N, CA, C and O atoms as a MOPAC input file, in Angstrom:
PM7 MOZYME 1SCF
protein

 N     51.22700 1    80.03000 1   133.30100 1
 C     50.69300 1    80.47100 1   132.02800 1
 C     50.81100 1    81.97300 1   131.87100 1
 O     51.15800 1    82.44200 1   130.78700 1
 N     50.53400 1    82.74900 1   132.91600 1
 C     50.63000 1    84.19100 1   132.83800 1
 C     52.07200 1    84.62400 1   132.59100 1
 O     52.32700 1    85.55500 1   131.82800 1
 N     52.99100 1    83.95700 1   133.22900 1
 C     54.42700 1    84.30000 1   133.06300 1
 C     54.85000 1    84.08600 1   131.62200 1
 O     55.59100 1    84.89800 1   131.06800 1
 N     54.38900 1    83.00000 1   131.00600 1
 C     54.70600 1    82.77100 1   129.58500 1
 C     54.13500 1    83.86200 1   128.70000 1
 O     54.80700 1    84.33900 1   127.78600 1
 N     52.91400 1    84.25300 1   128.96200 1
 C     52.27000 1    85.31700 1   128.18000 1
 C     53.03200 1    86.62200 1   128.32700 1
 O     53.28300 1    87.30800 1   127.33600 1
 N     53.40400 1    86.97300 1   129.55100 1
 C     54.16800 1    88.18000 1   129.81200 1
 C     55.50000 1    88.15500 1   129.12200 1
 O     55.94400 1    89.16000 1   128.56600 1
 N     56.14300 1    87.00200 1   129.15600 1
 C     57.46700 1    86.82900 1   128.51900 1
 C     57.32400 1    87.01400 1   127.03600 1
 O     58.13100 1    87.73100 1   126.44600 1
 N     56.35200 1    86.41500 1   126.39600 1
 C     56.14500 1    86.52700 1   124.95000 1
 C     55.86200 1    87.97400 1   124.57900 1
 O     56.39800 1    88.46600 1   123.58500 1
 N     55.04300 1    88.65800 1   125.34200 1
 C     54.68700 1    90.06300 1   125.06200 1
 C     55.95600 1    90.91000 1   125.20700 1
 O     56.21600 1    91.77800 1   124.37300 1
 N     56.74200 1    90.66600 1   126.25200 1
 C     57.96500 1    91.44000 1   126.44800 1
 C     58.94400 1    91.24400 1   125.32800 1
 O     59.54300 1    92.21200 1   124.85900 1
 N     59.13000 1    89.99700 1   124.87500 1
 C     60.03600 1    89.71500 1   123.78400 1
 C     59.53200 1    90.39200 1   122.49900 1
 O     60.32700 1    90.93100 1   121.73000 1
 N     58.21900 1    90.36300 1   122.27200 1
 C     57.65400 1    91.02800 1   121.11600 1
 C     57.87600 1    92.53000 1   121.13800 1
 O     58.17500 1    93.14200 1   120.11200 1
 N     57.72700 1    93.11400 1   122.31800 1
 C     57.93600 1    94.56500 1   122.45700 1
 C     59.43200 1    94.93200 1   122.20800 1
 O     59.73100 1    95.93800 1   121.56500 1
 N     60.32000 1    94.12600 1   122.71300 1
 C     61.74600 1    94.33900 1   122.48000 1
 C     62.07300 1    94.25600 1   120.99100 1
 O     62.81000 1    95.08700 1   120.46200 1
 N     61.52800 1    93.26200 1   120.33100 1
 C     61.78800 1    93.04500 1   118.91400 1
 C     61.23400 1    94.24300 1   118.13300 1
 O     61.89500 1    94.72300 1   117.21200 1
 N     60.06400 1    94.72700 1   118.47200 1
 C     59.46900 1    95.87600 1   117.79000 1
 C     60.31100 1    97.13200 1   117.97300 1
 O     60.51100 1    97.91000 1   117.04000 1
 N     60.80400 1    97.30900 1   119.20900 1
 C     61.64700 1    98.46900 1   119.48100 1
 C     62.95200 1    98.39600 1   118.70600 1
 O     63.41600 1    99.40600 1   118.17800 1
 N     63.54400 1    97.22000 1   118.63300 1
 C     64.77600 1    97.03400 1   117.87900 1
 C     64.57100 1    97.31100 1   116.37700 1
 O     65.40500 1    97.93300 1   115.72000 1
 N     63.45600 1    96.83600 1   115.87500 1
 C     63.15100 1    97.05800 1   114.44800 1
 C     62.91800 1    98.52300 1   114.17000 1
 O     63.36400 1    99.03300 1   113.14200 1
 N     62.23000 1    99.21100 1   115.06000 1
 C     61.99200 1   100.64900 1   114.90600 1
 C     63.30800 1   101.40200 1   114.94000 1
 O     63.50100 1   102.34400 1   114.17100 1
 N     64.20500 1   101.00700 1   115.80900 1
 C     65.52400 1   101.68300 1   115.92500 1
 C     66.31300 1   101.43100 1   114.65200 1
 O     66.98100 1   102.33900 1   114.15600 1
 N     66.25500 1   100.23100 1   114.11500 1
 C     67.03900 1    99.91500 1   112.89400 1
 C     66.55700 1   100.70200 1   111.70300 1
 O     67.32400 1   100.92900 1   110.76800 1
 N     65.27800 1   101.13400 1   111.70700 1
 C     64.74100 1   101.83800 1   110.55000 1
 C     64.89200 1   103.35900 1   110.63900 1
 O     64.35800 1   104.07800 1   109.79500 1
 N     65.59900 1   103.84800 1   111.63300 1
 C     65.68200 1   105.30700 1   111.83200 1
 C     66.77100 1   105.93000 1   110.97200 1
 O     66.84900 1   107.15700 1   110.91300 1
 N     67.61100 1   105.15700 1   110.30600 1
 C     68.64900 1   105.71300 1   109.46700 1
 C     67.98300 1   106.45200 1   108.31000 1
 O     67.07600 1   105.91400 1   107.67500 1
 N     68.42000 1   107.66700 1   108.03200 1
 C     67.77600 1   108.43300 1   106.94800 1
 C     67.88700 1   107.70700 1   105.62300 1
 O     68.90900 1   107.08300 1   105.33600 1
 N     66.82700 1   107.78600 1   104.80300 1
 C     66.87800 1   107.11300 1   103.48200 1
 C     68.06000 1   107.61400 1   102.67200 1
 O     68.32900 1   108.81500 1   102.64500 1
 N     68.75300 1   106.72900 1   102.02600 1
 C     69.86800 1   107.07800 1   101.19600 1
 C     71.23100 1   107.09200 1   101.87800 1
 O     72.27200 1   106.99900 1   101.22800 1
 N     71.20000 1   107.20800 1   103.18400 1
 C     72.47800 1   107.31100 1   103.89800 1
 C     73.33900 1   106.05800 1   103.74100 1
 O     74.53500 1   106.15500 1   103.46400 1
 N     72.74800 1   104.91500 1   103.91200 1
 C     73.53500 1   103.69600 1   103.79000 1
 C     73.97000 1   103.47700 1   102.35500 1
 O     75.09800 1   103.04500 1   102.11700 1
 N     73.10200 1   103.76500 1   101.38500 1
 C     73.46200 1   103.63900 1    99.97400 1
 C     74.62800 1   104.57400 1    99.62600 1
 O     75.53900 1   104.19300 1    98.89100 1
 N     74.58800 1   105.79800 1   100.15700 1
 C     75.60600 1   106.80000 1    99.85800 1
 C     76.93000 1   106.52300 1   100.56900 1
 O     77.94400 1   107.15400 1   100.27200 1
 N     76.91500 1   105.59400 1   101.49300 1
 C     78.17000 1   105.32900 1   102.25300 1
 C     79.26800 1   104.81200 1   101.32100 1
 O     80.45000 1   104.94500 1   101.63900 1
 N     78.90400 1   104.22500 1   100.17700 1
 C     79.87900 1   103.77300 1    99.23200 1
 C     80.61500 1   104.93500 1    98.57300 1
 O     81.75100 1   104.77900 1    98.12500 1
 N     79.97800 1   106.08400 1    98.51600 1
 C     80.53900 1   107.27000 1    97.90700 1
 C     81.65200 1   107.88900 1    98.76300 1
 O     82.53400 1   108.57400 1    98.24700 1
 N     81.59900 1   107.64500 1   100.03500 1
 C     82.47800 1   108.32400 1   100.98400 1
 C     83.96100 1   107.95500 1   100.79000 1
 O     84.84800 1   108.71900 1   101.17000 1
 N     84.21300 1   106.80800 1   100.21100 1
 C     85.60700 1   106.39100 1   100.06800 1
 C     86.36900 1   107.37300 1    99.15100 1
 O     87.54400 1   107.64800 1    99.39500 1
 N     85.73000 1   107.89000 1    98.12600 1
 C     86.37900 1   108.83500 1    97.22200 1
 C     85.95900 1   110.27200 1    97.44000 1
 O     86.75300 1   111.18900 1    97.23100 1
 N     84.72500 1   110.48100 1    97.85600 1
 C     84.17300 1   111.82700 1    97.94100 1
 C     84.13700 1   112.35700 1    99.37600 1
 O     83.63100 1   113.45600 1    99.60100 1
 N     84.65000 1   111.62000 1   100.33700 1
 C     84.71300 1   112.06800 1   101.71700 1
 C     83.42500 1   111.86400 1   102.50000 1
 O     82.37600 1   111.57200 1   101.92700 1
 N     83.51300 1   112.01500 1   103.78200 1
 C     82.36700 1   111.82200 1   104.65600 1
 C     81.24800 1   112.75800 1   104.25200 1
 O     81.43800 1   113.96700 1   104.12300 1
 N     80.05800 1   112.16500 1   104.05300 1
 C     78.86900 1   112.92100 1   103.67100 1
 C     79.06700 1   113.70800 1   102.38000 1
 O     78.37300 1   114.69500 1   102.13600 1
 N     80.02000 1   113.26700 1   101.55000 1
 C     80.20500 1   113.91300 1   100.22900 1
 C     80.91700 1   115.24500 1   100.29100 1
 O     80.86200 1   116.01900 1    99.33500 1
 N     81.58800 1   115.52900 1   101.40300 1
 C     82.21700 1   116.85800 1   101.60900 1
 C     83.69700 1   116.88800 1   101.27200 1
 O     84.34900 1   117.90500 1   101.50800 1
 N     84.24500 1   115.82800 1   100.73800 1
 C     85.65600 1   115.82500 1   100.41700 1
 C     86.48000 1   115.57100 1   101.70100 1
 O     85.86200 1   115.37300 1   102.74700 1
 N     87.79100 1   115.56200 1   101.69600 1
 C     88.58700 1   115.81000 1   100.51300 1
 C     88.53500 1   114.59700 1    99.54400 1
 O     87.99900 1   113.54000 1    99.87600 1
 N     89.07100 1   114.77900 1    98.42300 1
 C     89.07000 1   113.71500 1    97.45300 1
 C     88.61500 1   114.25800 1    96.08400 1
 O     89.04000 1   115.32800 1    95.64900 1
 N     87.78600 1   113.52800 1    95.45900 1
 C     87.26600 1   113.93100 1    94.18100 1
 C     86.22000 1   115.03200 1    94.38500 1
 O     86.25000 1   115.74700 1    95.38700 1
 N     85.29400 1   115.16200 1    93.42500 1
 C     84.26800 1   116.19300 1    93.47900 1
 C     83.56200 1   116.21300 1    94.84300 1
 O     83.32300 1   115.16000 1    95.43400 1
 N     83.23000 1   117.41000 1    95.33800 1
 C     82.41400 1   117.54900 1    96.52200 1
 C     80.95200 1   117.38300 1    96.05900 1
 O     80.47800 1   118.07800 1    95.16000 1
 N     80.27000 1   116.44600 1    96.70400 1
 C     78.88400 1   116.16100 1    96.30200 1
 C     77.87500 1   116.85800 1    97.24200 1
 O     76.74900 1   117.14000 1    96.83300 1
 N     78.25900 1   117.12300 1    98.44400 1
 C     77.37800 1   117.68700 1    99.44300 1
 C     76.78700 1   119.01700 1    98.95200 1
 O     77.50100 1   119.89800 1    98.47300 1
 N     75.47800 1   119.12700 1    99.08600 1
 C     74.84200 1   120.40400 1    98.76500 1
 C     74.45400 1   120.61400 1    97.31100 1
 O     73.71200 1   121.54600 1    96.99900 1
 N     74.92800 1   119.79100 1    96.44500 1
 C     74.49300 1   119.90200 1    95.03900 1
 C     73.01200 1   119.56500 1    94.96000 1
 O     72.49100 1   118.87600 1    95.83700 1
 N     72.34200 1   120.02700 1    93.94900 1
 C     70.91500 1   119.71100 1    93.84400 1
 C     70.72000 1   118.19800 1    93.59700 1
 O     71.48500 1   117.54600 1    92.88600 1
 N     69.67300 1   117.69600 1    94.21300 1
 C     69.36500 1   116.28900 1    94.08500 1
 C     69.16400 1   115.88400 1    92.60400 1
 O     69.60300 1   114.82300 1    92.16100 1
 N     68.48000 1   116.78300 1    91.86500 1
 C     68.21200 1   116.43700 1    90.45400 1
 C     69.49800 1   116.38800 1    89.62000 1
 O     69.63900 1   115.52100 1    88.75700 1
 N     70.44600 1   117.32200 1    89.87400 1
 C     71.66200 1   117.27200 1    89.07500 1
 C     72.51700 1   116.06400 1    89.46400 1
 O     73.12900 1   115.45000 1    88.59000 1
 N     72.57400 1   115.71300 1    90.73000 1
 C     73.30500 1   114.52300 1    91.15500 1
 C     72.67300 1   113.27400 1    90.50800 1
 O     73.37000 1   112.41800 1    89.96300 1
 N     71.36100 1   113.19900 1    90.58500 1
 C     70.66200 1   112.01900 1    89.99200 1
 C     70.93100 1   111.96200 1    88.51200 1
 O     71.25600 1   110.89100 1    87.99800 1
 N     70.81100 1   113.06700 1    87.80000 1
 C     71.04300 1   113.10200 1    86.34300 1
 C     72.43200 1   112.64800 1    85.99200 1
 O     72.62400 1   111.90300 1    85.03000 1
 N     73.43200 1   113.10100 1    86.78400 1
 C     74.81700 1   112.69800 1    86.51500 1
 C     75.00600 1   111.20000 1    86.73800 1
 O     75.70000 1   110.53900 1    85.96500 1
 N     74.39300 1   110.66700 1    87.78800 1
 C     74.51600 1   109.21800 1    88.05700 1
 C     73.85900 1   108.38900 1    86.97400 1
 O     74.39000 1   107.35300 1    86.57500 1
 N     72.69000 1   108.84200 1    86.48700 1
 C     72.00500 1   108.12500 1    85.39600 1
 C     72.87000 1   108.14500 1    84.12000 1
 O     72.96900 1   107.13500 1    83.42300 1
 N     73.49500 1   109.30200 1    83.81700 1
 C     74.34000 1   109.40200 1    82.65500 1
 C     75.56200 1   108.52000 1    82.78800 1
 O     75.99300 1   107.89700 1    81.81800 1
 N     76.12500 1   108.46400 1    83.98900 1
 C     77.26900 1   107.59500 1    84.22200 1
 C     76.88000 1   106.13900 1    84.02000 1
 O     77.61800 1   105.37100 1    83.40500 1
 N     75.70700 1   105.76200 1    84.54600 1
 C     75.24400 1   104.38200 1    84.44300 1
 C     75.00600 1   104.03200 1    82.94800 1
 O     75.19900 1   102.88700 1    82.54000 1
 N     74.59900 1   105.00100 1    82.16700 1
 C     74.35800 1   104.73700 1    80.70200 1
 C     75.66500 1   104.81400 1    79.91300 1
 O     75.67000 1   104.55300 1    78.71000 1
 N     76.79300 1   105.17500 1    80.58100 1
 C     78.07900 1   105.23100 1    79.88300 1
 C     78.30000 1   106.53900 1    79.13400 1
 O     79.23300 1   106.64100 1    78.33700 1
 N     77.43700 1   107.56400 1    79.38300 1
 C     77.54700 1   108.82400 1    78.69600 1
 C     78.46800 1   109.84100 1    79.39800 1
 O     78.88300 1   110.83600 1    78.80300 1
 N     78.76700 1   109.57200 1    80.64600 1
 C     79.56300 1   110.50300 1    81.41500 1
 C     80.42500 1   109.70800 1    82.40300 1
 O     80.08000 1   108.59900 1    82.81200 1
 N     81.54600 1   110.31100 1    82.76500 1
 C     82.37400 1   109.67600 1    83.80100 1
 C     83.36400 1   108.68500 1    83.26100 1
 O     83.17200 1   108.09500 1    82.19800 1
 N     84.42800 1   108.51100 1    84.01400 1
 C     85.44700 1   107.53000 1    83.62700 1
 C     85.82400 1   106.77000 1    84.88700 1
 O     85.38100 1   107.07900 1    85.99400 1
 N     86.65200 1   105.77400 1    84.67500 1
 C     87.12900 1   105.00100 1    85.81800 1
 C     86.04600 1   104.17800 1    86.46400 1
 O     85.30800 1   103.45400 1    85.79700 1
 N     85.96000 1   104.29800 1    87.77800 1
 C     85.00600 1   103.43100 1    88.52100 1
 C     83.58200 1   103.94300 1    88.57300 1
 O     82.66800 1   103.15700 1    88.82000 1
 N     83.35600 1   105.21800 1    88.35200 1
 C     82.02100 1   105.75400 1    88.56200 1
 C     80.94600 1   105.08300 1    87.69900 1
 O     79.89100 1   104.73600 1    88.23100 1
 N     81.15800 1   104.88800 1    86.41900 1
 C     80.09000 1   104.19400 1    85.64400 1
 C     79.79800 1   102.79300 1    86.20400 1
 O     78.65100 1   102.34600 1    86.19600 1
 N     80.82000 1   102.11700 1    86.68000 1
 C     80.61200 1   100.78100 1    87.24600 1
 C     79.85300 1   100.87100 1    88.56100 1
 O     78.97400 1   100.04700 1    88.81600 1
 N     80.16400 1   101.83900 1    89.39200 1
 C     79.42300 1   102.02500 1    90.64900 1
 C     77.92800 1   102.31100 1    90.34300 1
 O     77.03200 1   101.72900 1    90.95500 1
 N     77.69700 1   103.20600 1    89.39600 1
 C     76.32800 1   103.58100 1    89.08800 1
 C     75.48100 1   102.42300 1    88.56300 1
 O     74.26600 1   102.38400 1    88.76000 1
 N     76.14500 1   101.48000 1    87.89100 1
 C     75.43300 1   100.30400 1    87.37200 1
 C     74.82300 1    99.44900 1    88.47900 1
 O     73.87300 1    98.70100 1    88.25000 1
 N     75.37400 1    99.56900 1    89.65800 1
 C     74.91300 1    98.72400 1    90.78500 1
 C     73.62700 1    99.18500 1    91.45000 1
 O     73.14100 1    98.52800 1    92.37100 1
 N     73.06800 1   100.29900 1    91.00200 1
 C     71.91300 1   100.86700 1    91.69100 1
 C     70.71200 1   100.98500 1    90.75900 1
 O     70.85800 1   101.17700 1    89.55200 1
 N     69.54300 1   100.86700 1    91.33400 1
 C     68.29600 1   101.10200 1    90.61000 1
 C     68.03000 1   102.62000 1    90.52600 1
 O     68.70800 1   103.41300 1    91.18000 1
 N     67.05300 1   102.99900 1    89.72900 1
 C     66.70700 1   104.42500 1    89.66100 1
 C     66.26200 1   104.94000 1    91.03200 1
 O     66.63100 1   106.04400 1    91.43200 1
 N     65.47800 1   104.14800 1    91.74200 1
 C     64.99600 1   104.56700 1    93.07600 1
 C     66.18100 1   104.73700 1    94.05000 1
 O     66.20300 1   105.67300 1    94.84900 1
 N     67.14700 1   103.83600 1    93.97500 1
 C     68.33600 1   103.92600 1    94.85000 1
 C     69.15900 1   105.17000 1    94.46900 1
 O     69.65600 1   105.87600 1    95.34700 1
 N     69.29700 1   105.42600 1    93.20700 1
 C     70.05100 1   106.61900 1    92.78500 1
 C     69.37700 1   107.87900 1    93.28000 1
 O     70.05200 1   108.82100 1    93.69300 1
 N     68.05500 1   107.91200 1    93.24600 1
 C     67.30800 1   109.07900 1    93.74600 1
 C     67.55300 1   109.25600 1    95.26000 1
 O     67.72000 1   110.37900 1    95.73700 1
 N     67.57300 1   108.15400 1    95.99600 1
 C     67.80200 1   108.23700 1    97.43400 1
 C     69.21000 1   108.74400 1    97.75400 1
 O     69.39900 1   109.55800 1    98.65800 1
 N     70.17600 1   108.25700 1    97.01000 1
 C     71.57300 1   108.71300 1    97.17200 1
 C     71.66200 1   110.21100 1    96.86500 1
 O     72.22800 1   110.98500 1    97.63700 1
 N     71.10600 1   110.59100 1    95.74900 1
 C     71.16000 1   112.02200 1    95.35800 1
 C     70.45400 1   112.90600 1    96.36700 1
 O     70.94000 1   113.99000 1    96.69100 1
 N     69.33300 1   112.46400 1    96.85900 1
 C     68.61000 1   113.26200 1    97.85300 1
 C     69.39400 1   113.38300 1    99.11900 1
 O     69.48100 1   114.47300 1    99.68400 1
 N     69.96800 1   112.30600 1    99.58600 1
 C     70.77300 1   112.33800 1   100.84000 1
 C     71.95200 1   113.30600 1   100.67300 1
 O     72.17500 1   114.17200 1   101.51900 1
 N     72.67600 1   113.15900 1    99.61300 1
 C     73.89000 1   114.01700 1    99.39800 1
 C     73.51200 1   115.49300 1    99.23700 1
 O     74.25600 1   116.37900 1    99.65900 1
 N     72.36100 1   115.74900 1    98.62900 1
 C     71.96800 1   117.12900 1    98.42300 1
 C     71.62500 1   117.81600 1    99.77300 1
 O     71.67300 1   119.04300 1    99.86400 1
 N     71.30000 1   117.07200 1   100.76100 1
 C     70.92600 1   117.64000 1   102.08000 1
 C     72.12400 1   117.78000 1   103.00700 1
 O     71.99600 1   118.31500 1   104.10800 1
 N     73.29300 1   117.30300 1   102.57200 1
 C     74.47300 1   117.44500 1   103.41700 1
 C     75.06100 1   118.83000 1   103.29100 1
 O     75.12300 1   119.38700 1   102.19500 1
 N     75.48200 1   119.37500 1   104.37600 1
 C     76.08500 1   120.73100 1   104.34100 1
 C     77.45500 1   120.72800 1   104.96400 1
 O     78.10900 1   121.76900 1   105.02400 1

């Protein structure tokens, strides 16, 4: 009986550690990974516009305008349509912190 209890506790501890490790990715990083194909790793280019280091508010505003069809051509308005306001804020915040 004790061995079973110890085993269950150990498995629970491992699962908790794995979950904590999985949550350590900075907010917005995974969402912004879609941007890297055209804008380069962490938004630093080469490619299209460099996004790294721009203000989070200006990046967010541009993405919202693209989503509304007021700005941008090609794929960008379609990409922006795939995200909620909260997700766009996370993307903008992540890219603004890249140097």
